[in-house]
C-alpha positions in Angstrom: 69.3 83.0 -104.1 70.0 84.0 -107.7 67.5 86.5 -109.2 67.1 84.2 -112.3 66.1 81.3 -110.2 62.3 80.9 -110.1 60.5 80.1 -106.9 58.3 77.1 -107.1 54.6 78.0 -107.1 52.1 76.1 -105.1 49.9 73.9 -107.2 46.2 74.8 -107.3 44.1 72.7 -105.0 42.7 69.5 -106.5 39.3 67.9 -105.7 41.0 65.7 -103.1 42.5 68.8 -101.3 39.0 70.2 -100.9 39.2 73.7 -102.2 37.0 76.2 -100.3 35.6 77.4 -103.6 33.6 74.9 -105.6 32.6 74.8 -109.3 29.2 73.6 -110.2 30.5 70.2 -111.0 32.3 70.0 -107.6 29.1 71.3 -105.9 27.0 68.7 -107.7 29.4 65.9 -106.6 29.4 67.2 -103.0 25.6 67.2 -102.9 25.4 64.0 -105.0 23.0 65.8 -107.4 22.9 66.1 -111.2 24.6 69.1 -112.6 21.4 70.3 -114.2 19.6 70.1 -110.8 22.3 72.3 -109.2 21.9 74.9 -112.0 18.1 74.8 -111.4 18.5 75.3 -107.7 20.9 78.2 -108.3 18.5 79.8 -110.8 15.7 79.6 -108.3 17.8 81.0 -105.5 17.5 77.9 -103.5 21.2 77.2 -103.1 23.9 79.7 -102.1 26.1 80.4 -105.1 27.8 83.5 -106.6 28.3 84.5 -110.2 32.0 85.0 -111.0 32.1 86.4 -114.5 30.1 83.9 -116.5 30.6 81.1 -114.1 28.9 80.1 -110.8 30.9 79.3 -107.7 30.0 78.3 -104.2 31.8 78.4 -100.9 32.1 74.9 -99.4 31.5 76.1 -95.8 28.5 78.2 -96.8 27.0 75.3 -98.7 27.5 72.8 -95.8 26.0 75.3 -93.4 23.0 75.9 -95.7 22.5 72.2 -96.0 22.5 71.6 -92.3 20.2 74.5 -91.6 17.7 73.9 -94.4 16.5 70.5 -93.2 12.8 70.0 -93.9 10.7 67.3 -92.3 9.8 64.6 -94.8 6.2 63.7 -94.7 5.1 60.1 -95.1 2.8 59.3 -97.9 -0.5 57.8 -96.8 -1.4 54.5 -98.1 -4.8 53.9 -99.5 -6.6 51.2 -97.6 
């Protein structure tokens, strides 16, 4: 191979390729939540995210594990007779 020939680089993963690292928008889409709700959950430490520079990122597997382990029983509202 000629030294002037460039080697094709792999394209960055797209949303359909399911990157292991999620942006807040991707995390909101995964959880089917509003973006502001995800930021609020992150600010309150209720969802596993990491700050990378000025951005927040989440690891897909960690979020899915957190979601499956943080199930809370839903109480039924009592009806007034």
